[in-house]
ZADODREN-586034 format. One record per residue (C-alpha): residue number from 0; residue in one letter; x, y, z. Coordinates in Angstrom, 1 decimal, decimal comma, padded with zeros to 4 digits, m for minus. Each point is the difference from the previous one (the first is absolute). Example, Ala and Ser with C-alpha at 12.3 -4.5 7.8 and 13.67 -1.06 7.14 Angstrom:
! residues 2
+-----+---+--------+--------+--------+
|   k | r |   east |  north |     up |
+-----+---+--------+--------+--------+
|   0 | a |  012,3 | m004,5 |  007,8 |
|   1 | s |  001,4 |  003,4 | m000,7 |
+-----+---+--------+--------+--------+
//
This chain:
! residues 328
+-----+---+--------+--------+--------+
|   k | r |   east |  north |     up |
+-----+---+--------+--------+--------+
|   0 | m |  003,0 |  028,8 |  006,3 |
|   1 | s | m003,6 |  000,1 |  001,4 |
|   2 | v | m003,1 |  000,0 | m002,2 |
|   3 | r | m000,6 |  003,7 |  000,9 |
|   4 | e |  003,6 |  001,0 | m000,9 |
|   5 | l | m000,3 | m001,8 | m003,3 |
|   6 | r | m003,2 |  001,8 | m000,8 |
|   7 | d |  001,6 |  003,4 |  000,8 |
|   8 | v |  002,9 | m000,8 | m002,4 |
|   9 | l | m002,3 | m001,1 | m002,7 |
|  10 | r | m002,1 |  003,1 |  000,4 |
|  11 | e |  003,1 |  002,2 | m000,2 |
|  12 | r |  001,2 | m001,8 | m003,1 |
|  13 | a | m003,5 |  000,3 | m001,6 |
|  14 | e |  000,0 |  003,7 |  000,4 |
|  15 | g |  003,5 |  000,5 | m001,5 |
|  16 | p |  001,2 | m000,5 | m003,5 |
|  17 | s | m000,3 | m003,3 | m001,7 |
|  18 | p |  002,9 | m002,4 |  000,9 |
|  19 | v |  002,8 | m000,6 | m002,3 |
|  20 | n | m000,7 | m003,8 |  000,3 |
|  21 | p | m003,5 | m000,5 | m001,6 |
|  22 | h | m000,3 | m003,3 |  001,8 |
|  23 | r |  000,6 |  001,5 |  003,4 |
|  24 | h | m003,6 | m000,4 |  001,2 |
|  25 | d | m000,1 | m003,6 | m001,0 |
|  26 | q |  003,2 | m000,6 |  001,9 |
|  27 | v | m001,4 |  001,7 |  003,1 |
|  28 | r | m003,2 | m002,1 | m000,2 |
|  29 | a |  002,2 | m003,2 | m000,4 |
|  30 | r |  002,0 |  001,0 |  003,1 |
|  31 | i | m003,3 |  000,5 |  001,9 |
|  32 | r | m001,1 | m003,5 | m001,1 |
|  33 | r |  003,3 | m001,5 |  001,1 |
|  34 | t | m000,2 |  001,7 |  003,4 |
|  35 | r | m003,6 | m001,2 |  000,5 |
|  36 | l |  001,0 | m003,6 | m000,9 |
|  37 | r |  002,9 |  000,1 |  002,5 |
|  38 | r | m002,3 |  001,3 |  002,8 |
|  39 | r | m002,6 | m002,7 | m000,8 |
|  40 | a |  002,7 | m002,7 |  000,0 |
|  41 | a |  001,4 |  001,2 |  003,3 |
|  42 | t | m003,5 |  000,2 |  001,5 |
|  43 | g | m000,8 | m003,5 | m001,2 |
|  44 | a |  003,3 | m001,4 |  001,4 |
|  45 | a | m000,8 |  001,6 |  003,4 |
|  46 | a | m003,5 | m001,4 |  000,0 |
|  47 | l |  001,3 | m003,5 | m000,8 |
|  48 | a |  002,6 |  000,4 |  002,8 |
|  49 | v | m002,8 |  000,9 |  002,4 |
|  50 | v | m002,1 | m003,0 | m001,1 |
|  51 | a |  003,0 | m002,3 |  000,3 |
|  52 | v |  000,7 |  001,1 |  003,5 |
|  53 | a | m003,6 | m000,1 |  001,1 |
|  54 | a | m000,3 | m003,5 | m001,5 |
|  55 | h |  002,4 | m001,3 |  002,7 |
|  56 | l | m001,4 |  002,0 |  002,9 |
|  57 | i | m003,8 | m000,6 | m000,3 |
|  58 | p | m001,4 | m003,1 |  001,6 |
|  59 | g | m002,7 | m001,9 | m001,7 |
|  60 | p | m002,5 | m002,8 |  001,0 |
|  61 | s |  002,9 | m002,1 |  001,5 |
|  62 | g |  002,0 |  002,9 |  001,3 |
|  63 | l |  002,8 |  001,7 | m001,9 |
|  64 | v | m000,6 | m001,0 | m003,6 |
|  65 | p |  002,7 |  000,3 | m002,7 |
|  66 | r | m000,8 |  001,1 | m003,5 |
|  67 | g |  002,3 | m002,1 | m002,2 |
|  68 | t |  003,7 | m000,7 |  000,5 |
|  69 | p |  001,7 |  002,9 |  001,7 |
|  70 | p |  003,2 |  001,4 | m001,7 |
|  71 | a |  003,3 | m000,6 |  001,6 |
|  72 | g |  000,4 |  002,1 |  003,2 |
|  73 | a | m003,7 |  001,0 |  000,1 |
|  74 | l | m000,4 | m001,5 |  003,4 |
|  75 | q |  003,1 |  001,3 |  001,7 |
|  76 | g | m002,0 |  001,8 |  002,7 |
|  77 | l | m003,3 | m000,3 |  001,8 |
|  78 | p | m002,1 |  003,2 |  000,1 |
|  79 | e | m000,4 |  002,0 |  003,2 |
|  80 | r | m003,7 |  000,5 | m000,8 |
|  81 | f | m002,6 | m001,3 | m002,5 |
|  82 | t | m003,7 | m000,3 | m000,5 |
|  83 | s | m001,7 | m003,3 | m000,7 |
|  84 | p | m002,7 | m000,1 | m002,8 |
|  85 | d | m002,8 |  000,2 |  002,6 |
|  86 | g |  001,5 |  003,2 |  001,3 |
|  87 | t |  001,7 | m001,3 |  003,2 |
|  88 | e |  003,1 |  001,9 |  001,0 |
|  89 | y |  003,2 | m001,9 |  000,8 |
|  90 | r |  003,0 |  001,4 |  001,8 |
|  91 | r |  003,4 | m001,8 |  000,4 |
|  92 | v |  001,0 | m000,2 |  003,7 |
|  93 | g |  003,0 | m002,3 | m000,4 |
|  94 | l |  002,6 | m001,3 | m002,6 |
|  95 | v |  002,6 | m002,6 |  000,5 |
|  96 | t |  002,4 | m001,8 | m002,4 |
|  97 | l |  000,5 | m003,7 |  000,1 |
|  98 | t |  003,6 | m001,0 | m000,8 |
|  99 | g |  000,1 | m003,2 |  002,0 |
| 100 | a | m002,5 | m002,5 |  001,3 |
| 101 | e | m001,9 |  002,5 |  002,1 |
| 102 | a | m000,3 |  003,6 |  001,1 |
| 103 | s | m002,0 |  001,9 |  002,6 |
| 104 | i | m001,4 |  003,5 |  000,3 |
| 105 | d | m001,9 |  001,9 |  002,7 |
| 106 | v | m003,1 |  001,8 | m001,3 |
| 107 | p | m002,4 |  002,5 |  001,7 |
| 108 | v | m003,5 | m001,3 |  000,7 |
| 109 | s | m002,7 |  002,6 | m000,3 |
| 110 | g | m003,0 | m002,4 |  000,2 |
| 111 | k | m000,4 |  000,1 | m003,8 |
| 112 | p |  000,3 | m003,3 | m001,9 |
| 113 | l |  003,5 | m001,1 | m000,9 |
| 114 | e |  001,1 | m001,8 | m003,2 |
| 115 | v |  003,3 | m001,2 | m001,5 |
| 116 | v |  001,1 | m000,3 | m003,6 |
| 117 | t |  003,2 | m000,9 | m002,0 |
| 118 | p |  000,6 |  000,3 | m003,7 |
| 119 | c |  001,0 | m002,9 | m002,2 |
| 120 | d |  003,7 | m000,2 | m000,9 |
| 121 | g |  000,4 | m003,3 | m001,8 |
| 122 | g |  000,8 | m001,8 |  003,2 |
| 123 | r | m002,4 | m002,0 |  002,2 |
| 124 | n | m003,3 |  001,6 | m001,0 |
| 125 | r | m001,9 |  000,0 |  003,2 |
| 126 | m | m000,3 |  002,1 |  003,1 |
| 127 | p |  002,5 | m001,0 |  002,8 |
| 128 | v | m001,5 | m001,4 |  003,2 |
| 129 | v | m001,1 |  002,9 |  002,2 |
| 130 | y |  000,4 |  000,1 |  003,8 |
| 131 | v | m001,5 |  002,7 |  002,3 |
| 132 | n |  001,7 |  000,3 |  003,3 |
| 133 | s |  001,4 | m003,6 | m000,6 |
| 134 | r | m003,4 | m001,4 | m000,7 |
| 135 | r | m000,5 | m001,5 | m003,4 |
| 136 | v | m002,7 |  001,7 | m002,1 |
| 137 | h | m002,3 | m002,3 | m001,8 |
| 138 | a |  000,8 |  000,6 | m003,7 |
| 139 | l | m000,8 | m002,0 | m003,1 |
| 140 | g |  002,3 | m000,6 | m003,0 |
| 141 | f | m000,6 |  003,1 | m001,9 |
| 142 | g |  002,1 |  000,2 | m003,2 |
| 143 | c |  000,8 |  003,2 | m001,9 |
| 144 | g |  000,7 | m000,7 | m003,7 |
| 145 | d |  000,8 |  003,0 | m002,1 |
| 146 | g | m000,3 |  002,9 |  002,3 |
| 147 | l | m001,1 |  000,5 |  003,6 |
| 148 | p | m001,7 | m002,7 |  002,0 |
| 149 | p | m003,2 |  000,6 |  002,0 |
| 150 | l |  000,3 |  002,0 |  003,2 |
| 151 | l |  000,0 | m002,5 |  003,0 |
| 152 | p | m001,9 |  001,1 |  003,1 |
| 153 | v |  001,9 | m000,2 |  003,3 |
| 154 | d | m001,7 | m000,1 |  003,4 |
| 155 | v |  001,7 |  001,6 |  003,0 |
| 156 | p | m000,9 | m000,3 |  003,7 |
| 157 | r | m002,7 |  002,4 |  001,2 |
| 158 | g |  001,4 |  003,0 |  001,8 |
| 159 | s |  003,4 | m000,1 | m001,6 |
| 160 | t |  001,7 |  003,2 | m001,0 |
| 161 | v |  003,0 | m001,7 | m001,6 |
| 162 | a |  000,3 | m003,4 | m001,6 |
| 163 | r |  003,1 | m001,9 | m001,1 |
| 164 | l | m000,5 | m001,7 | m003,3 |
| 165 | t |  002,4 | m002,7 | m001,1 |
| 166 | f |  000,1 | m001,4 | m003,5 |
| 167 | d |  001,5 | m003,5 | m000,4 |
| 168 | r |  000,7 | m001,6 | m003,4 |
| 169 | t |  001,7 | m003,1 |  001,2 |
| 170 | p | m001,0 | m002,9 | m002,3 |
| 171 | e | m002,6 | m002,2 |  001,6 |
| 172 | g | m001,0 | m002,6 | m002,6 |
| 173 | c |  001,0 | m001,7 | m003,2 |
| 174 | v | m000,6 |  000,6 | m003,7 |
| 175 | s | m000,3 | m002,2 | m003,1 |
| 176 | l |  002,3 |  001,2 | m002,7 |
| 177 | t | m001,8 | m002,1 | m002,7 |
| 178 | a | m003,5 | m001,1 | m000,4 |
| 179 | d |  000,6 | m003,6 |  001,3 |
| 180 | g |  003,2 |  000,7 |  001,8 |
| 181 | p |  000,7 | m000,5 |  003,7 |
| 182 | c | m000,6 |  002,7 |  002,6 |
| 183 | v |  003,4 |  001,5 |  000,9 |
| 184 | p |  000,8 |  002,6 |  002,7 |
| 185 | e | m001,1 |  003,5 | m001,0 |
| 186 | p |  003,1 |  002,1 | m000,9 |
| 187 | p |  000,5 |  003,1 |  002,2 |
| 188 | d | m001,2 |  003,4 | m001,2 |
| 189 | t |  003,2 |  002,1 | m000,1 |
| 190 | a | m001,3 |  003,0 | m002,0 |
| 191 | v |  000,1 |  003,5 |  001,7 |
| 192 | r | m003,7 |  000,6 |  000,7 |
| 193 | d | m001,8 |  003,1 |  001,4 |
| 194 | v | m003,0 | m000,6 |  002,3 |
| 195 | a | m002,3 |  003,0 |  000,8 |
| 196 | v | m002,6 |  000,3 |  002,7 |
| 197 | y | m003,1 |  002,1 | m000,7 |
| 198 | e | m002,9 |  001,3 |  002,1 |
| 199 | w | m003,3 |  000,9 | m001,6 |
| 200 | t | m002,7 |  002,3 |  001,1 |
| 201 | p | m003,4 | m001,6 |  000,1 |
| 202 | p | m002,4 |  002,0 | m002,3 |
| 203 | a | m002,4 |  002,3 |  001,8 |
| 204 | m | m002,9 | m001,6 | m001,8 |
| 205 | t | m000,7 | m003,5 | m001,3 |
| 206 | i |  001,3 | m000,5 | m003,6 |
| 207 | e | m002,5 | m001,8 | m002,2 |
| 208 | p |  001,7 | m002,8 | m002,0 |
| 209 | p | m000,8 | m000,2 | m003,7 |
| 210 | r | m002,8 | m002,3 | m001,1 |
| 211 | i |  001,0 | m003,5 | m001,2 |
| 212 | k | m000,7 | m001,4 | m003,4 |
| 213 | a | m002,4 | m002,9 | m000,2 |
| 214 | l |  001,5 | m003,5 |  000,2 |
| 215 | p | m000,1 | m001,9 | m003,3 |
| 216 | p | m002,8 | m002,6 | m000,3 |
| 217 | h |  002,5 | m002,6 | m001,3 |
| 218 | l |  003,7 | m000,3 |  000,7 |
| 219 | d |  002,4 | m002,7 | m001,3 |
| 220 | g | m002,7 | m002,5 | m000,8 |
| 221 | r | m001,8 |  000,6 |  003,3 |
| 222 | r | m003,3 |  001,8 |  000,7 |
| 223 | l | m000,8 |  002,5 |  002,7 |
| 224 | a | m002,2 | m001,9 |  002,5 |
| 225 | d | m000,1 |  002,5 |  002,8 |
| 226 | s |  001,5 |  003,4 |  001,0 |
| 227 | a |  000,1 |  002,5 |  002,9 |
| 228 | s |  001,3 |  003,5 |  000,5 |
| 229 | g |  000,7 |  002,4 |  002,8 |
| 230 | t |  002,3 |  002,6 |  001,5 |
| 231 | w |  002,7 | m000,3 |  002,6 |
| 232 | p | m000,4 |  000,9 |  002,8 |
| 233 | g | m003,4 | m001,6 |  000,1 |
| 234 | a | m001,3 | m003,6 |  000,0 |
| 235 | t |  002,9 | m002,3 |  001,0 |
| 236 | s | m001,4 | m003,2 | m001,7 |
| 237 | f | m002,2 | m001,1 | m002,9 |
| 238 | t | m001,0 | m003,3 | m001,7 |
| 239 | l | m000,1 | m001,2 | m003,6 |
| 240 | t | m001,9 | m003,1 | m001,1 |
| 241 | g |  000,1 | m002,2 | m003,1 |
| 242 | s |  000,6 | m003,6 | m001,3 |
| 243 | g |  003,5 | m000,9 | m001,1 |
| 244 | a |  001,6 | m002,7 | m002,1 |
| 245 | g |  003,0 | m000,7 |  002,1 |
| 246 | t |  001,3 |  003,5 |  000,4 |
| 247 | v | m001,4 |  003,5 |  000,1 |
| 248 | t |  001,7 |  003,4 | m000,1 |
| 249 | v | m000,6 |  003,2 |  001,8 |
| 250 | d |  001,0 |  003,2 | m001,9 |
| 251 | l |  000,3 |  003,4 |  001,8 |
| 252 | l |  000,0 |  003,6 | m001,2 |
| 253 | c |  000,7 |  003,0 |  002,2 |
| 254 | s |  000,3 |  003,8 | m000,2 |
| 255 | g |  001,7 |  002,4 |  002,3 |
| 256 | d |  003,7 |  000,8 |  000,8 |
| 257 | l |  000,2 | m002,7 |  002,7 |
| 258 | a | m001,4 | m002,9 | m002,0 |
| 259 | q |  003,2 | m002,0 |  000,2 |
| 260 | r | m000,3 | m000,1 |  003,8 |
| 261 | m | m003,4 | m001,7 |  000,0 |
| 262 | w |  000,2 | m003,7 |  001,0 |
| 263 | f | m002,6 | m002,7 | m000,7 |
| 264 | k | m000,2 | m003,4 |  001,7 |
| 265 | f | m002,2 | m002,8 | m001,4 |
| 266 | w | m002,0 | m002,9 |  001,5 |
| 267 | v | m001,6 | m002,6 | m002,2 |
| 268 | n | m003,0 | m001,7 |  001,6 |
| 269 | g |  001,3 |  001,0 |  003,4 |
| 270 | e |  003,6 | m001,4 | m000,6 |
| 271 | e |  002,8 |  002,6 |  000,0 |
| 272 | g |  001,5 |  000,5 | m003,4 |
| 273 | r |  002,5 |  002,5 | m001,4 |
| 274 | a |  000,7 |  003,6 |  000,9 |
| 275 | r |  000,9 |  002,8 | m002,3 |
| 276 | m |  001,6 |  003,4 |  000,4 |
| 277 | g | m000,6 |  002,9 | m002,4 |
| 278 | c | m002,7 |  000,7 | m002,5 |
| 279 | p |  000,4 |  001,3 | m003,6 |
| 280 | s | m001,6 |  003,0 | m001,6 |
| 281 | w | m001,5 |  000,0 | m003,5 |
| 282 | t | m000,4 |  003,3 | m001,9 |
| 283 | r |  000,9 | m001,0 | m003,5 |
| 284 | g |  001,4 | m002,8 | m002,1 |
| 285 | p | m000,6 | m003,7 |  000,6 |
| 286 | f | m001,5 | m001,4 |  003,2 |
| 287 | p |  002,9 | m000,3 |  002,6 |
| 288 | k | m000,3 | m003,7 |  000,6 |
| 289 | a |  001,3 | m000,8 |  003,5 |
| 290 | s | m002,3 | m002,9 |  000,9 |
| 291 | t |  000,1 | m001,9 |  003,3 |
| 292 | e | m000,7 | m003,7 | m000,8 |
| 293 | l | m001,9 | m002,1 |  002,5 |
| 294 | e | m000,5 | m003,7 |  000,0 |
| 295 | v | m003,6 | m001,1 |  000,4 |
| 296 | p | m002,0 | m003,3 | m000,2 |
| 297 | p | m001,0 | m000,5 | m003,7 |
| 298 | g | m003,6 |  000,9 | m000,7 |
| 299 | e | m000,9 |  000,9 |  003,6 |
| 300 | r | m001,5 |  003,2 |  001,1 |
| 301 | i |  002,7 |  001,9 |  001,8 |
| 302 | t |  000,1 |  003,1 |  002,2 |
| 303 | v |  003,2 |  002,2 |  000,0 |
| 304 | t |  000,2 |  002,2 |  003,1 |
| 305 | v |  002,5 |  002,9 | m000,3 |
| 306 | r |  001,3 |  002,1 |  002,8 |
| 307 | t |  001,5 |  003,4 | m000,8 |
| 308 | g |  002,5 |  002,3 |  001,7 |
| 309 | m |  002,6 |  002,7 | m000,5 |
| 310 | w |  003,7 |  000,0 |  000,9 |
| 311 | g |  001,1 |  003,4 |  001,5 |
| 312 | e | m001,8 |  003,3 |  000,6 |
| 313 | y | m002,8 |  001,1 | m002,4 |
| 314 | t | m001,6 |  003,0 |  001,7 |
| 315 | n | m002,4 |  001,7 | m002,5 |
| 316 | r |  001,6 | m002,0 | m002,9 |
| 317 | p | m002,6 | m002,8 | m000,7 |
| 318 | v |  000,3 | m002,7 | m002,6 |
| 319 | r | m002,8 | m001,2 | m002,2 |
| 320 | w |  000,0 | m003,7 | m000,9 |
| 321 | s | m001,9 | m002,5 | m002,2 |
| 322 | a |  000,3 | m003,8 |  000,0 |
| 323 | g | m001,3 | m002,6 | m002,4 |
| 324 | l | m000,3 | m003,8 |  000,2 |
| 325 | y |  000,8 | m001,7 | m003,3 |
| 326 | v | m001,0 | m003,6 | m000,7 |
| 327 | r |  000,1 | m002,4 | m003,0 |
+-----+---+--------+--------+--------+
//
């Protein structure tokens, strides 16, 4: 019964003789309250369902970001379309199921950037090696944890209209089953795994990444000696200076959907040091400590030169970054 129909019935009853049951009006009001409660509960459940689905479809700073542990069966499919937090539209152009060591699929190439993704399933939690037209694509060891892993960019030859993508999960290395145990051959990944290929439409206008919170002046017993900030694409290198007592650390913060695709390579006093892929974001909670430790001569003035870059396409999707040199 609709609200209007209920009002008509009540109006008719009000104009007629008093009901035999003196508590009839109270019962009607109680029924209305129960109906409203049921509708609110149904609306709340629907809203929670939408949030739960969106949580697994919306990428965050490192790509598709999960929101907690997904319920069983929540990742049985990959969406045909979704929109990332910065408003970029993604469309699925291919879907293949891995049942053995490898599988291939032909996908149309429109000139828009292509990316691949696979959900976690409790098996080997990383993206299979990707080949495009039999050429291995440079890919890092992205994990996935509880939810969907980051979307991995895939380059295809210019002028292509169709590309054959092959996904290979043949074990390539070894793993230690205990903290001090030997490295034994990696077991094969035998889980049935869906892999989706997406293309995204570059935004018509440049998306401004959010501002970054200030680096803390002290971190784990170290003080901030120098800092730098910028936006990619932009300057491809910067320097940080300070005096260290044997080791120094460089901490990074980024903002923007493609932050996890930034890479940073370090030189200490002209000598090549370590490299790092990815950059954390900090919006709330404790500082996301992900330091890069560098060996330096004790007490000497040192200069850390950092080169920056981006893996994959980034048209109109810049990343803001901030770097700090911490010394004892």
